[in-house]
C-alpha positions in Angstrom: 58.2 -43.8 -24.3 57.6 -45.6 -21.0 60.1 -47.7 -19.9 59.0 -50.9 -17.5 61.6 -53.3 -15.2 62.1 -56.5 -16.4 60.3 -55.5 -19.5 61.7 -54.5 -23.0 59.2 -52.4 -25.4 58.7 -53.3 -28.4 55.7 -51.2 -29.7 53.2 -48.4 -28.4 49.9 -49.7 -29.4 47.5 -47.2 -28.6 47.8 -43.8 -26.0 44.5 -42.5 -24.8 44.4 -39.6 -21.8 44.8 -42.1 -18.5 45.8 -45.3 -20.5 48.6 -46.3 -22.7 49.1 -49.8 -24.3 52.3 -51.5 -24.8 53.7 -54.7 -26.5 56.8 -55.9 -25.1 59.1 -58.8 -24.1 60.0 -60.0 -20.4 63.5 -59.7 -20.3 64.2 -63.1 -18.3 62.3 -65.7 -20.4 61.7 -63.4 -24.1 57.9 -64.0 -23.2 55.5 -61.8 -25.1 53.4 -59.6 -23.2 50.7 -56.4 -23.5 51.5 -53.6 -20.3 48.6 -51.1 -20.0 49.7 -48.2 -17.7 48.9 -44.5 -17.0 51.1 -42.3 -19.4 54.4 -40.6 -18.3 53.4 -37.8 -15.8 49.4 -38.8 -15.3 49.7 -41.9 -12.8 47.9 -41.0 -9.6 46.1 -43.4 -6.9 42.8 -43.6 -8.9 44.5 -45.0 -12.2 46.9 -47.4 -10.0 43.0 -48.4 -8.5 41.7 -49.1 -11.9 44.4 -51.2 -13.1 44.6 -53.5 -10.0 40.9 -53.8 -10.3 41.1 -54.3 -14.1 43.5 -57.3 -12.8 41.0 -58.6 -10.4 38.2 -58.9 -12.8 40.5 -60.2 -15.7 41.4 -62.6 -12.9 37.6 -63.8 -12.8 37.5 -64.9 -16.1 40.4 -67.3 -16.4 41.2 -66.4 -20.1 37.6 -66.5 -21.5 36.8 -63.5 -23.2 39.5 -61.6 -21.8 43.6 -61.5 -21.6 45.0 -63.0 -18.7 46.3 -61.0 -16.5 50.3 -61.9 -15.1 50.8 -59.4 -12.9 50.6 -55.2 -11.7 54.1 -54.1 -10.9 55.2 -50.8 -9.3 57.6 -48.7 -10.4 58.6 -44.7 -9.9 56.5 -44.1 -12.7 53.5 -45.5 -11.6 51.8 -49.1 -11.9 51.6 -51.4 -14.9 49.4 -54.4 -15.6 51.2 -56.9 -17.5 48.8 -59.4 -19.6 49.7 -62.5 -21.6 50.2 -61.9 -25.0 49.1 -64.9 -27.0 49.4 -63.2 -30.2 47.1 -61.0 -32.3 46.2 -57.4 -33.0 43.9 -54.5 -31.8 40.3 -54.6 -33.5 41.6 -50.9 -34.1 43.2 -52.2 -37.0 40.1 -53.9 -38.3 37.9 -50.5 -37.4 40.9 -48.8 -39.5 40.0 -51.0 -42.5 36.4 -50.6 -42.3 33.9 -51.1 -44.1 34.3 -54.5 -44.2 32.9 -56.8 -46.4 30.1 -59.0 -44.9 32.0 -62.1 -44.9 34.4 -60.9 -42.6 32.4 -58.7 -40.5 30.2 -62.1 -39.5 32.3 -63.8 -37.6 33.9 -60.5 -35.8 30.6 -59.6 -34.7 30.0 -63.0 -33.3 33.1 -62.9 -31.3 32.7 -60.0 -30.1 29.5 -60.9 -28.6 31.3 -64.1 -27.1 33.7 -62.3 -25.3 31.0 -60.2 -24.2 29.4 -63.2 -23.1 31.9 -64.5 -20.8 31.8 -61.1 -19.1 28.3 -60.9 -18.5 27.3 -64.4 -17.6 30.1 -63.5 -14.4 28.3 -61.0 -13.5 31.2 -58.4 -15.0 29.6 -55.5 -16.7 32.9 -53.7 -19.3 31.2 -50.4 -19.0 34.3 -49.1 -21.4 33.7 -51.2 -24.5 35.6 -49.7 -27.4 37.8 -51.0 -30.3 41.1 -50.1 -28.1 40.0 -53.0 -25.7 39.6 -56.1 -27.9 42.0 -58.2 -29.4 41.7 -60.1 -32.1 43.5 -63.2 -31.8 44.8 -65.7 -34.2 42.2 -68.2 -33.5 39.8 -65.4 -34.5 38.3 -65.2 -31.0 38.3 -61.6 -29.0 39.8 -60.9 -25.8 38.6 -57.9 -23.7 41.1 -55.8 -21.4 40.7 -52.2 -20.8 38.3 -53.2 -18.1 39.3 -50.1 -15.7 35.7 -49.1 -14.9 33.9 -53.1 -14.9 31.7 -53.8 -12.3 30.4 -56.6 -10.5 26.7 -56.2 -9.8 27.2 -52.6 -9.1 25.2 -50.7 -11.6 26.8 -47.0 -10.7 27.7 -44.4 -12.9 31.3 -44.2 -14.1 33.5 -41.2 -15.3 34.8 -41.5 -18.8 37.8 -40.7 -20.8 37.4 -38.6 -24.2 38.7 -41.6 -26.4 35.3 -43.9 -24.9 33.3 -40.9 -25.7 32.4 -42.3 -29.4 30.9 -45.7 -27.9 29.2 -44.0 -24.6 26.1 -45.4 -24.1 23.2 -42.7 -23.2 22.8 -43.7 -19.6 26.6 -43.3 -19.0 26.8 -39.4 -19.6 25.9 -38.8 -15.7 22.6 -36.7 -16.9 19.8 -39.2 -17.0 20.0 -40.7 -13.6 19.9 -44.3 -15.5 21.5 -47.0 -14.2 24.5 -49.1 -16.3 24.4 -52.6 -16.8 24.8 -55.1 -19.4 22.8 -53.0 -22.0 25.3 -50.5 -21.9 27.9 -52.8 -23.3 25.1 -54.0 -26.1 25.1 -50.6 -26.9 28.8 -49.9 -27.0 28.7 -52.8 -29.1 26.7 -51.4 -31.8 28.8 -48.5 -31.8 31.5 -50.7 -33.1 29.4 -52.7 -35.7 28.1 -49.3 -37.0 32.2 -48.8 -37.1 32.9 -52.0 -38.9 29.9 -52.0 -41.4 30.1 -48.3 -42.9 33.3 -47.1 -42.0 32.5 -44.4 -39.2 31.1 -43.4 -36.2 27.2 -43.0 -35.8 28.4 -39.6 -33.9 31.6 -38.2 -35.0 32.6 -34.6 -34.0 36.2 -33.3 -32.7 33.5 -31.4 -30.2 33.1 -34.1 -27.3 29.8 -32.1 -26.4 28.8 -32.7 -29.6 29.4 -36.1 -29.4 27.5 -36.6 -26.1 24.6 -34.6 -27.5 24.3 -37.1 -30.2 24.2 -40.2 -28.2 21.7 -38.3 -25.5 19.1 -37.2 -28.7 19.9 -37.6 -32.0 19.0 -40.6 -34.1 22.2 -42.6 -35.8 22.2 -42.5 -39.6 20.6 -45.1 -41.0 23.3 -47.7 -42.2 21.6 -48.6 -45.2 21.9 -44.8 -45.9 26.1 -45.2 -45.7 25.7 -48.8 -47.4 23.1 -49.4 -49.9 24.1 -52.7 -50.1 23.5 -53.9 -46.4 20.7 -56.3 -45.8 18.0 -54.4 -44.0 17.7 -56.9 -41.1 21.2 -56.5 -40.4 20.9 -52.7 -40.5 17.7 -53.1 -38.0 20.3 -55.5 -35.6 22.7 -52.3 -35.5 19.8 -49.7 -35.1 18.4 -52.0 -32.0 21.6 -51.7 -30.3 21.8 -48.1 -30.4 18.4 -47.5 -29.1 18.7 -44.7 -26.7 16.5 -46.1 -24.0 17.9 -49.4 -22.7 14.6 -51.0 -22.6 14.4 -50.6 -26.3 17.9 -52.5 -27.2 18.1 -56.2 -27.2 18.3 -57.2 -23.5 21.1 -59.9 -23.5 23.8 -60.7 -25.7 22.3 -64.1 -26.4 19.6 -62.3 -28.2 22.2 -60.4 -30.3 23.8 -63.4 -31.4 20.6 -65.4 -32.6 19.6 -62.3 -34.5 23.3 -61.8 -36.1 22.8 -65.6 -37.0 19.7 -65.3 -38.3 21.4 -62.3 -40.8 23.6 -64.9 -41.6 21.1 -67.4 -42.4 19.6 -65.3 -44.6 22.8 -64.1 -46.5 23.8 -67.5 -46.9 20.3 -68.6 -48.1 19.4 -70.8 -45.4 16.2 -70.6 -43.6 15.9 -68.2 -40.6 16.3 -70.6 -37.0 13.7 -68.3 -35.3 12.3 -64.7 -35.4 14.0 -61.6 -34.2 11.1 -61.1 -31.3 11.9 -65.3 -30.1 15.4 -64.5 -29.5 15.2 -62.2 -26.8 14.8 -63.5 -23.1 12.4 -62.4 -20.9 13.5 -59.4 -18.4 11.7 -57.6 -15.9 13.2 -54.1 -16.7 10.7 -51.0 -16.0 10.8 -48.2 -18.0 12.3 -45.3 -16.4 9.5 -42.7 -17.6 7.0 -40.7 -15.7 3.3 -41.4 -16.3 0.5 -39.3 -15.4 2.7 -36.3 -15.2 2.5 -34.8 -19.2 0.9 -31.8 -18.3 3.3 -30.8 -15.9 6.4 -31.9 -18.3 5.3 -30.1 -21.4 4.8 -26.8 -18.7 8.0 -27.2 -17.8 9.3 -27.6 -21.1 7.3 -24.6 -22.7 8.8 -22.2 -19.7 12.5 -23.7 -20.7 11.8 -22.5 -24.2 10.7 -19.2 -23.3 14.1 -19.0 -21.6 16.0 -20.0 -25.0 14.2 -17.0 -26.7 15.5 -14.6 -23.7 13.0 -15.0 -21.4 14.0 -15.4 -17.5 11.9 -17.9 -15.4 12.4 -20.2 -12.8 10.3 -23.4 -11.5 9.7 -24.8 -8.1 8.5 -28.4 -8.1 7.1 -29.0 -4.5 6.2 -32.3 -2.9 6.5 -34.4 -0.1 9.5 -37.1 0.2 9.1 -40.0 -2.1 6.0 -38.3 -4.5 8.5 -38.3 -7.4 10.0 -35.1 -7.5 13.2 -36.4 -8.8 11.8 -38.5 -11.3 10.4 -35.8 -12.9 13.3 -33.5 -13.0 15.3 -36.5 -14.8 12.4 -37.0 -17.0 12.3 -33.2 -18.2 16.8 -33.6 -18.6 16.0 -36.8 -20.7 13.7 -35.0 -23.2 16.0 -31.5 -23.4 19.1 -32.6 -22.9 21.0 -30.6 -25.6 24.2 -30.1 -23.4 24.7 -26.4 -25.0 21.7 -25.2 -23.4 21.1 -27.1 -20.4 18.6 -27.1 -17.3 19.6 -26.5 -13.7 18.0 -28.2 -10.8 19.0 -28.6 -7.2 17.3 -29.7 -3.7 16.0 -27.2 -1.3 16.3 -28.4 1.9 13.7 -27.3 4.9 16.2 -25.1 6.6 18.1 -24.1 3.5 20.2 -21.1 3.3 19.1 -18.2 1.3 19.4 -18.7 -2.5 21.0 -22.3 -1.4 19.5 -23.8 -4.4 20.1 -21.7 -7.2 23.8 -21.7 -5.5 23.9 -25.8 -5.7 22.5 -25.8 -9.3 25.3 -23.0 -10.4 27.7 -24.9 -9.4 26.6 -28.1 -10.7 26.8 -26.4 -14.3 30.5 -25.3 -13.5 31.7 -28.4 -12.4 30.5 -30.0 -15.5 32.0 -26.5 -17.2 35.5 -27.8 -15.7 35.0 -31.3 -17.2 34.4 -30.3 -20.4 37.5 -27.8 -20.8 39.6 -31.0 -19.6 38.1 -32.8 -22.4 
């Protein structure tokens, strides 16, 4: 067990590949704290930077929707983030008890959405939402932590650790060229809802590649098929959260909360306050799809199918700058996303060395293969 100078560690709450969460007491005054740190022997400059960034993001929240940060301390084993412990338990314990009765799920779902709303209204994207990053407090609210990938107005891609894969939004896998935004957190919330209501994950596997494949291309099992007594309206909320394309999900936390209240009203025999369509706020979100290139896309996919049957083909996409070549390739990857049968592509600059695109494409595949083996 990690030792933290100035603190008496009482319990290991959970351990991930790059993060361990401890429950401890400050030796000076007995104050209860949570401690987040890299596992022994795994501290790097990157993990140090992530913990300090998490401290800064939680400080912005000022205790609304997140644990209250106290300090980041350094030791010979690496940095540790100290967070105020005001009581409560990890949401992991509620997931272990799933499926939950609806009377227990609904307030829990509201609490999770409220916490996410505090982040999103401050322009913060959690980026790694999962049960291990949520504390259910004694007053039945949820306080988030684990904001190591949290972003302020930055819609970039983020690396993932294995423990986060089950809650990964499709656009976070790095293969679609899609931006990460608040709707990525809503997808993760959908996975948590699915787990709490059915007792299982929508895409469960011992193979990390299969989990990613599920997020990218397989429809989630209908929640009602796993729990027949589940109201159709509540199952529809979960499935909308789990839509592959961000523009097909809810566009805001408030919209999800409104529909969840509508479900609660129906269960309680009260008239709903609004229809699902009324709940979502307008949002300018152009779909990241290609129009007018269906013939080209179908021809490329047909070539890919021939290769799967033993053929050998290469495709050259020609066009000047800004004509949509990269978008076309991204659309091909989106439609054919089986990670075991990848599409490789690379740029061909005007003065490229012989075979440079082929070398770049193969290097891309080998890099991902190393990451898969690390998982």
